[in-house]
Phi, psi and omega in degrees: 000314178298317179298320180294323178297314179296322178297318180296317180294320179297321179296319178297320179297319180295318180295321181294328181284324187266336185268129177297329184297325183257004182273116181303336182285348180249010175090007179277202180297149179273017175267124177140196185288150175287151179296147178272124180254119180287134178294140179283141176287142179299142181296142179287136179275347179070022181243127176244114181273139179295139179265121184290146173291162183304326182270005182086170179282160175250166182301324181291337182296333180299332179271352185252328185287123182284150170062031174290146176300152178303146175066027174292135180248162172241117179229120181056037177081002181247144176283136178239120180263145185262133176284161175305137186270152177281163178301321179304315181300315181296318181294321178295316178300317180296315180299310185288324178298315181293314184288321177291321180298332182284339186239356183294139177298161186298334181274001180242160176227148175262126181228150179231146173056045170241147183277161175238123181275096184273342182177183185297327183249009185229119175212072180283169180234098174298152178293320179219147176220152162252122185233159176290134183295331182284358178272355181271132186251349180150174185294343180270001181295138181241352180204168177237152172283155184297329181287354176271347187265123178266324182218134173241136183233133175238131174259117189285131174245162181306323183276352185244011186304309182297317181293312185288331183270335187236290191292313184293316174302323178298316179294318180297317181294317179297330181277352175097010178287121193287327187232138180220133173240139173242125184251123180246159176264127178223115183054041178066020177231153180281139171239129187253120175261119187254134181229149174230140184282130173278114184294338180282315183266345180061035175230160178279141172241138181288139179242354177168157174238127191238124173240149178068318182213136176246109180233117184222160175252352178226149358288354172201171182294124185225135175214104185238126174280106184287341178283353179298338180300333179290343183252012181264000000 
């Protein structure tokens, strides 16, 4: 008896599902199966990320891949995208670009946010560089060779700490760039860590930590009031 009752109920359910008369979605009786609602597909974000080749990207690929975000770097064959920068980062770049440009010797130029082609799988972008003027080939140039770079400067951001403190200085030193500065934020003011490359070991050695004032004789005479950032 119980089996017959369940069989009878199952038949009604089947009829309600298949019959327009009993389907609530067609205006019939509200007895029967509930309407089936198809799940909505997630909205498309309209973003297509480049798929890396098995051997990783090459330095030349940065000039070939369309629609890359500004300031994309290549480190160890992988693309590195830059997060939006804080006001501190922008002010430090502005301060150092202006002050270095005022004292740089005539055979050098100060450039910012240009890449350096260190090798087939390495093309980082220092925040600021001092480069030899004879290394510039024209307005369409997108990178410099490492032997053109006299000084590389990185301003550390929260998303770039590991790269700016470890990997990028290692790459710059291995490529022969003689001088490297790392600028950190301390109590909302810049602190400059200065390094010089040891030609025997081919690694950077620290030569000083500078607060309030950066005064150096290499790679050229430099005297920068670091507290000026408070008045910018």
